[in-house]
Backbone as CSV, one residue per row, in Angstrom:
resi,resn,N_x,N_y,N_z,CA_x,CA_y,CA_z,C_x,C_y,C_z
1,UNK,-45.120,-134.709,29.461,-46.505,-133.778,28.912,-46.952,-134.499,27.722
2,UNK,-48.598,-134.449,27.521,-49.011,-135.159,26.777,-48.736,-133.771,25.434
3,UNK,-48.793,-132.895,25.667,-48.191,-131.926,24.417,-47.209,-132.252,23.788
4,UNK,-46.130,-133.076,23.623,-45.226,-133.620,23.076,-45.626,-134.550,22.088
5,UNK,-47.088,-135.314,22.434,-47.643,-135.610,21.454,-48.222,-135.146,20.620
6,UNK,-48.441,-133.641,21.012,-49.668,-133.261,20.130,-49.604,-132.944,18.392
7,UNK,-47.888,-133.036,18.165,-47.654,-133.251,16.708,-48.566,-134.409,15.988
8,UNK,-47.891,-134.898,16.474,-48.570,-136.737,15.966,-49.475,-136.538,15.936
9,UNK,-50.683,-135.728,16.728,-52.215,-136.443,16.632,-52.876,-135.164,15.515
10,UNK,-52.168,-134.323,16.127,-52.519,-132.690,14.724,-52.010,-133.272,12.768
11,UNK,-50.747,-133.823,12.954,-50.595,-134.316,12.101,-51.485,-135.686,11.142
12,UNK,-52.152,-136.407,12.092,-52.925,-136.683,11.791,-54.241,-136.738,11.133
13,UNK,-54.750,-135.664,12.151,-55.996,-135.267,11.711,-56.012,-134.116,10.571
14,UNK,-54.978,-133.760,10.355,-54.502,-132.761,9.338,-54.606,-133.354,7.981
15,UNK,-54.628,-134.505,8.525,-54.221,-135.179,7.167,-55.205,-135.453,6.402
16,UNK,-56.294,-136.252,7.514,-57.422,-136.920,7.755,-58.315,-136.025,6.898
17,UNK,-58.342,-134.477,7.030,-59.139,-133.781,7.002,-58.438,-132.980,5.029
18,UNK,-57.922,-133.193,5.033,-57.095,-132.362,4.062,-57.570,-133.135,2.586
19,UNK,-57.626,-134.540,3.528,-57.674,-135.622,2.184,-59.859,-135.730,1.861
20,UNK,-60.069,-135.402,2.962,-61.511,-135.214,3.129,-61.633,-134.208,2.164
21,UNK,-61.219,-132.358,2.700,-61.211,-131.276,1.469,-60.900,-131.743,-0.143
22,UNK,-60.184,-132.815,-0.213,-59.893,-133.016,-1.770,-60.846,-133.435,-2.504
23,UNK,-62.150,-134.628,-1.429,-63.231,-135.488,-1.615,-63.898,-134.469,-2.107
24,UNK,-64.147,-133.561,-0.730,-65.082,-132.695,-1.210,-65.204,-131.649,-2.684
25,UNK,-64.201,-130.927,-2.371,-63.763,-130.446,-3.668,-64.252,-130.492,-4.664
26,UNK,-63.697,-131.923,-4.655,-63.778,-132.687,-5.901,-65.105,-132.838,-7.209
27,UNK,-65.333,-131.856,-8.306,-66.745,-132.335,-9.008,-67.083,-133.365,-9.352
28,UNK,-67.441,-134.141,-8.740,-68.009,-135.565,-8.514,-69.313,-135.927,-8.692
29,UNK,-70.246,-136.767,-8.564,-71.581,-136.755,-7.870,-71.334,-138.312,-6.930
30,UNK,-69.956,-138.651,-7.138,-70.473,-140.105,-6.647,-70.308,-140.511,-5.102
31,UNK,-71.125,-141.002,-4.598,-71.577,-141.266,-3.407,-70.584,-141.664,-2.867
32,UNK,-69.491,-143.161,-2.813,-69.064,-143.445,-2.680,-67.893,-142.465,-2.170
33,UNK,-67.557,-141.650,-2.767,-66.219,-140.484,-2.685,-66.611,-139.723,-1.563
34,UNK,-68.306,-139.223,-1.458,-68.801,-138.294,-0.663,-68.833,-138.844,0.858
35,UNK,-68.728,-140.419,0.880,-69.062,-141.349,1.874,-67.665,-141.361,2.208
36,UNK,-66.871,-141.764,2.006,-65.358,-142.078,2.684,-65.102,-140.272,2.901
37,UNK,-65.311,-138.890,2.330,-64.949,-137.911,2.528,-65.267,-137.659,4.099
38,UNK,-67.230,-138.249,4.309,-67.625,-138.331,5.438,-66.901,-138.763,6.193
39,UNK,-66.313,-139.526,5.866,-65.704,-140.626,7.372,-64.331,-140.301,7.666
40,UNK,-63.379,-139.748,6.503,-62.859,-138.756,6.934,-62.317,-137.550,7.385
41,UNK,-63.710,-137.218,7.872,-63.776,-136.580,8.403,-64.185,-136.460,10.196
42,UNK,-65.233,-137.318,10.532,-65.544,-137.790,11.107,-64.907,-139.002,12.414
43,UNK,-63.289,-139.070,11.088,-62.013,-139.961,12.428,-61.122,-138.534,12.734
44,UNK,-61.407,-137.977,12.118,-60.178,-136.214,12.511,-60.758,-135.838,13.579
45,UNK,-62.491,-135.887,13.583,-63.141,-135.553,15.014,-62.579,-136.453,16.490
46,UNK,-62.739,-137.433,15.301,-62.869,-138.330,17.002,-61.693,-138.989,17.546
47,UNK,-59.909,-138.497,16.686,-58.883,-138.393,17.213,-58.662,-136.987,17.873
48,UNK,-59.174,-136.009,17.179,-59.062,-134.723,18.411,-59.629,-134.888,19.806
49,UNK,-60.998,-135.556,19.263,-61.917,-135.421,20.825,-60.688,-136.787,21.838
50,UNK,-60.277,-137.296,21.634,-59.360,-138.653,21.982,-58.334,-137.739,22.674
51,UNK,-57.585,-136.517,21.871,-56.571,-135.637,22.567,-56.415,-134.679,23.299
52,UNK,-58.010,-134.592,23.433,-58.634,-133.328,24.119,-58.838,-134.203,25.883
53,UNK,-59.269,-135.487,25.304,-59.741,-136.105,26.570,-58.868,-136.801,27.182
54,UNK,-57.621,-137.089,26.983,-56.651,-137.284,27.276,-55.996,-136.046,28.294
55,UNK,-56.007,-135.193,27.487,-55.327,-133.800,27.836,-55.981,-133.134,29.304
56,UNK,-57.702,-133.425,29.274,-58.156,-133.288,30.312,-57.906,-134.464,31.783
57,UNK,-58.000,-135.490,30.964,-57.228,-136.195,32.509,-55.707,-135.949,32.858
58,UNK,-54.797,-135.938,32.168,-53.410,-135.327,32.576,-53.377,-133.812,33.237
59,UNK,-54.740,-133.290,33.175,-54.634,-131.917,33.895,-54.889,-131.883,34.876
60,UNK,-56.145,-133.085,34.770,-57.290,-132.875,36.180,-58.088,-131.750,35.912
61,UNK,-57.914,-130.803,35.298,-59.080,-129.744,35.041,-59.605,-129.895,33.813
62,UNK,-60.685,-129.184,32.891,-61.039,-128.827,31.821,-60.073,-128.225,31.208
63,UNK,-59.505,-128.443,29.707,-58.974,-127.719,29.216,-59.453,-126.524,28.561
64,UNK,-59.263,-125.299,28.864,-60.258,-124.345,28.305,-59.638,-123.115,29.174
65,UNK,-58.720,-122.921,29.209,-57.991,-121.820,30.644,-57.540,-121.174,29.359
66,UNK,-56.559,-121.229,28.391,-55.841,-120.501,28.091,-56.388,-120.333,27.023
67,UNK,-55.787,-119.645,25.604,-56.126,-119.283,24.227,-56.085,-120.629,23.244
68,UNK,-54.654,-121.079,23.224,-54.437,-121.872,22.861,-55.328,-123.219,23.339
69,UNK,-56.376,-123.699,24.436,-57.006,-124.543,24.933,-58.085,-124.314,24.342
70,UNK,-58.467,-123.177,24.170,-60.038,-123.086,23.328,-59.878,-123.069,21.992
71,UNK,-58.443,-123.108,21.640,-58.458,-123.595,20.030,-58.951,-124.843,19.325
72,UNK,-58.182,-125.770,20.294,-58.731,-127.115,20.632,-60.374,-127.298,20.115
73,UNK,-60.835,-126.811,21.380,-62.256,-126.773,20.790,-62.625,-126.713,19.819
74,UNK,-62.213,-125.342,19.313,-62.915,-124.909,18.390,-62.918,-125.704,16.905
75,UNK,-61.356,-126.217,16.984,-61.212,-127.067,16.076,-61.937,-128.552,15.585
76,UNK,-62.658,-128.761,17.094,-63.614,-129.617,17.184,-64.997,-129.809,16.747
77,UNK,-65.500,-128.401,17.472,-66.750,-128.054,16.874,-67.045,-127.682,15.373
78,UNK,-66.238,-126.863,14.946,-66.872,-126.513,13.572,-66.204,-127.776,12.486
79,UNK,-65.288,-128.619,12.605,-66.069,-129.902,11.598,-67.353,-130.417,12.106
80,UNK,-67.787,-130.703,13.251,-69.241,-130.887,13.544,-70.297,-130.231,13.001
81,UNK,-70.168,-128.866,13.174,-71.047,-127.666,12.548,-70.843,-128.012,10.887
82,UNK,-69.620,-128.391,10.286,-69.994,-128.598,9.333,-70.500,-129.402,8.333
83,UNK,-70.467,-130.434,9.105,-71.005,-131.799,9.043,-72.070,-132.147,8.649
84,UNK,-72.498,-131.404,9.839,-74.425,-131.347,10.102,-74.842,-130.575,9.123
85,UNK,-74.593,-129.521,8.624,-74.293,-128.278,7.549,-74.643,-129.066,6.579
86,UNK,-73.807,-129.489,6.224,-73.667,-130.076,4.774,-74.396,-131.595,4.738
87,UNK,-75.257,-132.201,5.795,-75.697,-133.200,5.108,-77.262,-132.828,5.393
88,UNK,-77.257,-131.066,6.169,-78.911,-130.617,6.061,-78.493,-130.343,4.596
89,UNK,-77.859,-129.303,4.279,-78.374,-128.089,3.198,-77.259,-128.731,2.320
90,UNK,-76.337,-129.899,1.556,-75.144,-130.210,0.592,-74.391,-129.245,0.371
91,UNK,-74.189,-128.214,1.158,-73.130,-127.074,0.848,-71.530,-128.074,1.006
92,UNK,-70.952,-128.768,-0.061,-69.909,-129.083,-0.164,-68.602,-127.657,0.537
93,UNK,-68.946,-126.353,-0.470,-67.804,-125.597,-0.156,-67.648,-124.930,1.834
94,UNK,-69.155,-125.360,2.460,-68.717,-124.923,3.718,-67.962,-125.859,4.449
95,UNK,-68.464,-127.066,4.382,-67.567,-128.276,4.298,-66.065,-127.999,4.655
96,UNK,-65.893,-127.543,3.324,-64.431,-127.713,2.980,-63.512,-126.318,4.108
97,UNK,-64.548,-125.196,4.055,-64.371,-124.273,5.164,-63.904,-124.940,6.440
98,UNK,-65.318,-125.054,6.667,-64.964,-125.542,8.358,-63.946,-126.893,8.550
99,UNK,-63.418,-127.188,7.211,-62.500,-128.200,7.963,-60.705,-127.619,7.698
100,UNK,-61.004,-126.492,6.975,-59.835,-125.481,6.448,-59.522,-124.570,7.868
101,UNK,-60.402,-124.707,8.326,-59.939,-123.519,9.599,-59.672,-124.350,10.616
102,UNK,-60.674,-125.132,10.672,-60.184,-126.241,11.886,-58.540,-126.617,11.608
103,UNK,-58.450,-126.836,10.468,-56.565,-127.262,10.059,-55.796,-126.072,10.823
104,UNK,-56.975,-124.706,10.272,-56.160,-123.343,10.753,-55.062,-123.489,12.286
105,UNK,-56.454,-123.640,12.820,-56.865,-123.711,14.836,-55.557,-124.470,14.948
106,UNK,-55.543,-125.813,14.389,-54.344,-126.615,14.932,-53.055,-126.248,14.666
107,UNK,-52.809,-125.617,12.931,-51.637,-124.805,12.981,-51.075,-123.669,13.720
108,UNK,-51.985,-123.190,14.367,-51.674,-122.037,15.277,-51.074,-122.455,16.636
109,UNK,-51.789,-123.851,17.430,-51.116,-124.598,18.260,-49.895,-125.148,17.968
110,UNK,-49.644,-125.288,17.323,-48.650,-126.118,16.662,-47.486,-125.293,16.369
111,UNK,-47.511,-123.942,16.097,-46.756,-123.046,15.942,-46.015,-122.635,17.393
112,UNK,-47.405,-122.470,18.442,-47.314,-121.547,19.395,-48.000,-122.940,20.229
113,UNK,-46.791,-123.894,21.017,-46.809,-124.320,21.904,-47.191,-123.712,22.860
114,UNK,-48.245,-124.365,24.028,-49.066,-124.023,25.293,-48.068,-125.108,26.119
115,UNK,-47.701,-125.073,27.278,-47.543,-125.535,28.455,-48.266,-126.458,29.025
116,UNK,-49.780,-126.321,28.918,-51.044,-126.714,29.354,-50.653,-127.177,30.547
117,UNK,-50.009,-126.316,31.418,-49.778,-127.109,33.072,-50.047,-125.658,34.191
118,UNK,-51.249,-125.151,33.368,-51.556,-123.675,34.274,-52.588,-123.947,35.322
119,UNK,-52.483,-124.216,36.115,-53.962,-124.315,37.007,-54.616,-123.761,37.368
120,UNK,-56.244,-123.692,37.861,-57.307,-122.902,37.805,-57.133,-122.372,38.492
121,UNK,-57.175,-120.724,39.109,-57.278,-119.989,39.413,-58.514,-120.235,40.189
122,UNK,-59.112,-120.381,42.111,-59.817,-120.481,42.380,-61.536,-119.880,42.321
123,UNK,-61.463,-118.705,41.665,-63.039,-118.502,40.486,-62.945,-119.482,39.534
124,UNK,-62.207,-119.901,38.723,-62.628,-120.855,37.589,-62.832,-122.460,38.068
125,UNK,-62.568,-122.259,39.298,-63.066,-124.311,40.012,-64.784,-123.893,40.668
126,UNK,-65.519,-123.058,39.590,-66.711,-123.227,39.861,-67.822,-124.713,38.934
127,UNK,-69.138,-125.075,38.990,-69.557,-125.889,38.114,-69.753,-125.335,37.309
128,UNK,-69.812,-123.607,37.191,-70.479,-122.822,35.632,-69.405,-122.719,34.772
129,UNK,-67.983,-123.535,34.889,-67.017,-123.103,34.467,-67.199,-124.003,32.839
130,UNK,-67.048,-125.256,33.037,-67.068,-125.739,31.887,-68.972,-125.690,31.186
131,UNK,-69.977,-125.639,31.336,-71.082,-124.886,30.816,-70.930,-123.612,30.165
132,UNK,-69.970,-122.809,30.636,-70.047,-121.423,30.146,-69.354,-121.480,28.741
133,UNK,-68.037,-122.104,29.465,-67.172,-121.769,28.199,-67.383,-122.749,26.742
134,UNK,-68.207,-124.190,26.978,-68.404,-125.023,26.263,-69.260,-124.373,25.137
135,UNK,-70.254,-123.645,25.606,-71.432,-122.805,25.170,-71.120,-121.443,24.422
136,UNK,-69.754,-121.151,25.023,-69.508,-119.985,24.299,-69.014,-120.255,23.015
137,UNK,-67.923,-121.524,23.183,-67.291,-121.847,22.265,-67.857,-122.061,21.014
138,UNK,-68.773,-123.177,21.155,-69.796,-123.416,20.094,-70.736,-122.298,19.503
139,UNK,-70.987,-120.957,20.199,-71.963,-119.902,19.730,-71.149,-119.775,18.604
140,UNK,-69.190,-119.355,19.269,-68.686,-118.555,18.666,-68.627,-119.615,17.219
141,UNK,-68.322,-120.465,16.904,-68.195,-121.207,15.584,-69.017,-121.307,15.249
142,UNK,-70.497,-121.035,15.890,-71.675,-121.026,14.668,-71.635,-119.811,14.032
143,UNK,-71.456,-119.152,15.087,-71.725,-117.264,14.568,-70.629,-116.713,13.144
144,UNK,-69.331,-117.857,13.788,-68.195,-117.516,12.626,-68.682,-118.375,11.135
145,UNK,-69.384,-119.209,11.439,-69.531,-120.159,10.335,-70.766,-118.889,9.176
146,UNK,-71.684,-117.975,10.028,-72.912,-117.499,9.369,-72.114,-116.827,8.955
147,UNK,-70.935,-115.952,9.581,-70.486,-114.726,9.075,-69.279,-115.337,7.417
148,UNK,-68.751,-116.065,7.284,-68.694,-116.257,5.843,-69.350,-116.556,5.312
149,UNK,-71.073,-117.599,5.367,-72.297,-117.504,4.356,-72.377,-116.219,4.300
150,UNK,-72.170,-115.092,5.689,-72.646,-113.623,4.754,-71.615,-112.999,4.148
151,UNK,-69.936,-113.019,4.061,-69.712,-112.686,3.069,-69.770,-113.528,1.565
152,UNK,-70.294,-114.699,1.479,-69.914,-115.553,-0.121,-71.664,-114.519,-0.453
153,UNK,-72.504,-114.425,1.082,-73.559,-113.538,-0.029,-73.352,-112.404,-0.604
154,UNK,-72.398,-111.412,0.152,-72.406,-110.061,-0.246,-71.121,-110.516,-1.601
155,UNK,-70.308,-111.484,-2.144,-70.003,-111.311,-3.457,-71.299,-111.942,-4.147
156,UNK,-71.849,-112.746,-3.828,-73.160,-112.548,-4.854,-74.260,-111.474,-5.293
157,UNK,-73.915,-110.950,-3.751,-75.290,-109.834,-3.983,-73.958,-108.478,-5.042
158,UNK,-73.387,-108.379,-4.877,-72.678,-107.583,-6.049,-72.196,-107.927,-7.078
159,UNK,-71.981,-109.618,-7.555,-71.326,-109.996,-8.811,-71.828,-110.920,-9.342
160,UNK,-73.124,-111.143,-8.699,-73.777,-112.437,-9.425,-75.328,-112.396,-8.690
161,UNK,-76.150,-112.905,-9.120,-77.517,-113.464,-8.190,-77.666,-114.002,-7.454
162,UNK,-78.033,-113.599,-6.320,-77.732,-114.328,-4.898,-78.702,-115.330,-4.611
163,UNK,-78.188,-116.841,-3.855,-79.027,-118.003,-3.898,-79.604,-118.096,-2.922
164,UNK,-81.041,-117.686,-2.971,-82.283,-117.593,-1.237,-81.034,-118.691,-0.501
165,UNK,-80.584,-120.047,-0.712,-80.729,-120.976,0.333,-78.966,-120.010,1.367
166,UNK,-78.143,-119.120,0.513,-77.248,-118.597,1.161,-78.110,-118.151,2.174
167,UNK,-78.988,-116.853,2.480,-79.589,-116.474,3.232,-80.182,-117.671,4.143
168,UNK,-80.990,-118.285,3.861,-81.555,-119.669,4.889,-80.498,-119.624,5.701
169,UNK,-79.268,-120.007,5.182,-78.301,-120.881,5.685,-77.357,-119.940,7.071
170,UNK,-77.502,-118.521,6.497,-76.940,-117.563,7.213,-77.938,-117.667,8.808
171,UNK,-79.466,-117.013,8.540,-79.969,-117.387,8.933,-79.976,-118.520,10.382
172,UNK,-80.181,-119.502,9.922,-80.160,-121.221,10.703,-79.057,-120.513,11.838
173,UNK,-77.580,-120.189,11.221,-76.852,-120.211,11.754,-76.920,-119.415,13.093
174,UNK,-77.288,-118.447,12.203,-77.162,-116.858,13.554,-78.488,-117.301,14.603
175,UNK,-79.685,-118.168,14.175,-80.694,-118.264,15.458,-79.859,-119.380,16.445
176,UNK,-79.592,-120.322,15.720,-78.882,-121.176,17.192,-77.609,-120.667,17.511
177,UNK,-76.851,-119.736,16.855,-75.257,-119.436,17.401,-75.783,-118.523,18.860
178,UNK,-76.960,-117.722,18.193,-76.883,-116.356,19.183,-78.141,-117.128,20.836
179,UNK,-78.904,-118.662,20.336,-79.283,-119.097,21.530,-78.612,-119.195,22.314
180,UNK,-77.581,-119.805,21.880,-76.245,-120.573,22.561,-75.476,-119.146,22.896
181,UNK,-75.369,-118.181,22.302,-74.882,-116.766,22.720,-75.524,-116.614,24.019
182,UNK,-76.607,-116.760,24.222,-77.617,-115.974,24.818,-77.141,-116.504,26.169
183,UNK,-77.468,-118.101,25.442,-77.129,-119.136,27.502,-76.046,-118.525,27.952
184,UNK,-74.820,-118.256,27.077,-73.405,-118.233,27.424,-73.489,-116.962,28.845
185,UNK,-74.150,-116.183,27.841,-74.473,-114.826,28.996,-74.912,-115.176,30.094
186,UNK,-75.949,-115.612,30.041,-76.569,-116.215,31.566,-75.949,-117.569,32.712
187,UNK,-75.199,-118.294,32.091,-74.458,-118.626,32.581,-72.990,-118.103,33.416
188,UNK,-72.864,-116.938,32.872,-71.759,-116.644,33.103,-72.010,-115.184,34.080
189,UNK,-73.381,-114.541,33.972,-73.739,-114.347,35.303,-73.805,-114.849,36.788
190,UNK,-74.161,-115.828,36.239,-74.236,-117.063,37.635,-73.299,-117.539,38.186
191,UNK,-72.376,-117.889,37.170,-70.429,-117.833,37.721,-70.131,-116.653,38.360
192,UNK,-70.279,-115.515,37.610,-69.554,-114.377,38.380,-70.397,-114.320,39.604
193,UNK,-71.759,-114.461,39.614,-72.519,-113.784,41.248,-71.903,-114.856,41.950
194,UNK,-71.643,-116.329,41.969,-70.682,-117.489,43.269,-68.945,-116.808,43.197
195,UNK,-68.776,-116.383,41.978,-67.333,-115.884,42.370,-66.991,-114.841,43.066
196,UNK,-68.115,-113.678,42.746,-67.468,-112.322,42.832,-68.691,-111.442,43.699
197,UNK,-69.931,-112.490,43.685,-70.760,-111.654,44.207,-71.606,-110.689,43.696
198,UNK,-71.683,-111.127,42.328,-72.373,-109.593,41.256,-72.331,-110.217,40.196
199,UNK,-73.721,-110.366,39.443,-74.325,-110.968,38.228,-73.531,-110.025,37.374
200,UNK,-72.931,-109.347,36.637,-72.781,-107.756,36.207,-71.150,-107.242,36.969
201,UNK,-70.510,-107.019,36.406,-69.673,-105.459,36.485,-68.641,-105.041,35.916
202,UNK,-69.338,-105.043,34.599,-68.477,-104.494,33.158,-67.274,-104.701,33.055
203,UNK,-66.990,-105.673,33.291,-65.234,-105.920,33.145,-65.473,-106.001,31.949
204,UNK,-64.327,-105.496,30.925,-63.976,-105.089,29.123,-64.797,-106.527,28.407
205,UNK,-64.438,-108.029,28.960,-64.540,-108.809,28.258,-66.199,-109.042,28.247
206,UNK,-66.657,-108.383,29.668,-68.425,-109.042,29.969,-69.094,-107.803,28.749
207,UNK,-68.144,-106.557,28.632,-68.570,-105.689,27.674,-68.590,-105.700,26.536
208,UNK,-67.464,-106.482,26.091,-68.134,-107.157,24.623,-68.323,-108.094,24.188
209,UNK,-68.536,-108.866,25.118,-69.901,-109.753,25.021,-71.395,-109.302,24.559
210,UNK,-71.326,-108.328,25.448,-73.021,-107.631,25.239,-72.620,-107.296,24.187
211,UNK,-71.578,-106.580,23.420,-72.152,-105.803,22.348,-72.379,-106.873,21.205
212,UNK,-71.194,-107.692,21.235,-71.550,-108.762,20.630,-73.037,-109.791,20.240
213,UNK,-73.349,-109.826,21.044,-75.088,-110.260,22.174,-76.148,-109.079,21.036
214,UNK,-75.526,-107.799,21.058,-76.360,-106.804,20.643,-76.385,-106.975,19.387
215,UNK,-75.187,-106.859,18.735,-74.947,-106.993,17.534,-75.757,-108.187,16.376
216,UNK,-75.488,-108.897,17.383,-76.860,-110.424,16.304,-78.089,-110.256,16.566
217,UNK,-78.509,-109.423,17.467,-79.875,-108.868,18.066,-80.135,-108.219,17.274
218,UNK,-79.024,-107.235,16.697,-79.691,-106.490,15.495,-79.951,-106.995,14.229
219,UNK,-78.938,-107.513,13.552,-79.091,-108.636,12.500,-80.405,-108.772,12.393
220,UNK,-81.011,-109.653,13.558,-82.437,-110.817,13.503,-83.492,-109.925,13.573
221,UNK,-83.738,-108.560,13.906,-84.821,-107.971,13.913,-84.860,-107.050,12.663
222,UNK,-83.987,-107.193,12.215,-83.587,-105.814,11.193,-84.149,-106.995,9.981
223,UNK,-83.522,-108.286,9.859,-83.581,-108.964,9.109,-84.979,-109.545,8.820
224,UNK,-86.020,-109.177,10.215,-87.473,-109.934,10.344,-88.552,-108.945,9.587
225,UNK,-87.701,-107.048,10.322,-88.379,-106.141,9.616,-88.046,-105.926,8.155
226,UNK,-86.911,-105.848,7.771,-86.562,-105.911,6.502,-86.104,-107.034,5.546
227,UNK,-87.258,-108.006,5.183,-86.516,-108.792,4.473,-85.775,-108.689,3.118
228,UNK,-86.299,-107.465,2.642,-85.564,-107.746,1.333,-84.421,-106.557,1.210
229,UNK,-84.274,-106.077,2.309,-82.770,-104.987,2.322,-81.847,-106.383,3.010
230,UNK,-81.141,-106.969,1.407,-80.242,-108.285,1.806,-79.020,-107.576,2.029
231,UNK,-78.442,-106.667,1.220,-76.992,-106.026,1.165,-77.063,-105.232,3.026
232,UNK,-77.400,-104.670,3.099,-77.541,-104.315,4.548,-77.563,-104.993,5.512
233,UNK,-78.090,-106.217,5.582,-78.248,-107.250,6.233,-77.070,-108.109,6.680
234,UNK,-76.540,-108.406,5.181,-75.488,-109.126,5.080,-74.255,-108.702,5.562
235,UNK,-74.096,-106.889,5.685,-73.228,-105.909,6.348,-73.079,-105.914,7.506
236,UNK,-74.695,-106.182,8.317,-74.724,-106.126,9.421,-74.110,-107.245,10.224
237,UNK,-74.326,-108.678,9.530,-73.990,-110.063,10.296,-72.059,-110.313,10.218
238,UNK,-72.081,-109.418,9.004,-70.142,-108.970,8.452,-69.843,-108.532,9.928
239,UNK,-70.370,-106.869,10.247,-69.431,-106.295,11.132,-69.882,-106.962,12.547
240,UNK,-71.111,-107.807,13.295,-71.062,-108.271,13.964,-69.792,-109.206,14.439
241,UNK,-69.775,-109.964,13.141,-68.957,-110.928,13.295,-67.390,-110.240,13.967
242,UNK,-66.320,-108.950,13.543,-65.759,-108.509,13.739,-65.692,-108.007,15.478
243,UNK,-66.754,-107.539,15.385,-67.454,-107.478,17.213,-66.852,-108.404,17.857
244,UNK,-67.357,-109.842,17.329,-67.027,-111.180,18.380,-65.547,-111.478,18.228
245,UNK,-65.143,-110.966,17.245,-63.557,-110.866,17.197,-62.485,-110.682,18.674
246,UNK,-63.553,-109.020,18.174,-63.033,-108.393,19.947,-63.481,-109.312,20.736
247,UNK,-64.468,-109.809,20.830,-64.883,-109.930,22.271,-63.882,-111.420,22.772
248,UNK,-63.822,-112.221,21.478,-63.166,-113.501,21.651,-61.448,-113.111,22.178
249,UNK,-60.465,-112.597,21.614,-59.123,-112.525,21.612,-58.854,-110.930,21.442
250,UNK,-59.719,-110.380,20.621,-58.739,-108.755,20.755,-58.511,-107.788,22.081
251,UNK,-59.845,-108.647,22.781,-59.945,-107.683,23.781,-58.865,-107.678,25.444
252,UNK,-57.746,-108.870,24.344,-56.481,-109.291,25.314,-55.466,-108.110,25.519
253,UNK,-55.603,-107.581,24.160,-54.706,-106.421,23.945,-54.989,-105.001,24.047
254,UNK,-56.937,-104.818,24.563,-56.486,-103.638,24.890,-55.856,-103.253,26.847
255,UNK,-55.570,-101.800,26.708,-55.316,-101.578,27.760,-56.180,-101.909,28.987
256,UNK,-57.106,-101.661,28.804,-58.327,-101.614,29.962,-58.810,-103.091,30.256
257,UNK,-58.095,-104.033,29.935,-58.303,-105.710,30.105,-57.215,-105.698,30.701
258,UNK,-56.309,-105.034,31.168,-55.073,-105.663,31.957,-55.385,-106.241,33.047
259,UNK,-56.097,-105.450,34.182,-56.726,-106.458,35.044,-57.750,-107.455,34.908
260,UNK,-57.994,-107.361,33.594,-59.385,-108.301,33.835,-59.337,-109.981,34.129
261,UNK,-60.147,-110.386,34.692,-59.970,-112.143,35.016,-60.601,-113.004,34.054
262,UNK,-60.918,-112.222,32.742,-61.543,-113.305,31.348,-60.220,-113.320,30.474
263,UNK,-58.873,-112.502,30.524,-58.320,-112.910,29.779,-57.433,-114.154,29.737
264,UNK,-57.424,-114.412,28.466,-56.893,-115.860,28.795,-55.256,-116.044,28.418
265,UNK,-54.532,-116.563,29.040,-53.129,-117.197,28.917,-52.847,-117.553,27.122
266,UNK,-51.790,-117.044,27.048,-51.367,-117.349,25.904,-51.566,-118.579,25.219
């Protein structure tokens, strides 16, 4: 089983990303230093994509069924988002955050090894399975990043002068993340119609996903109509992420979700 090789992959990826974090965090303006950090980041992403690809081939199904499998995808998307964001806005701290969180997900998978041998139930054998899950994971990664920016903004708001670029970064991450979140809801509805004959059944996972969508929609509208109420906007964004966490994995522990078809395996 390919899981036996995961510690070696995880170690190589983590070393690459830890070195990149050190280089990003070191107070220097050396272009060579930042280039090496970018290369190390890309190497780690490439190695992880290789592992996930081999896992996909081995399982003969998309590795998106269990919570452990989704963590692998988060560990891919977070550094990609961080790298794109860094190249656009030059936030080295954001790059360090993205890599640190990705390493954390790899560590959780290492400490809680998955068997990676669970076959897909018939309902998951749909053309909508891959786009729905990938779009959702990508949106969650973006929205998680926006929430960290919100926390940074709250710190600046209470203890120092807030950087206007902080709000701009939060907005851009939310707008893109919300777009993908909306696509995820639509793909999920089409999938549900194909699998169970109904677009929406108010399954606990569906309910919390809808609440998450509403929370970020509230932020977008409040930000538009009250652009100067920065503190309230940042708090709304932080609360929205708490709802997202429940929708992602917290719903698994709710009694009402015992028979949910959306609950991931361990």
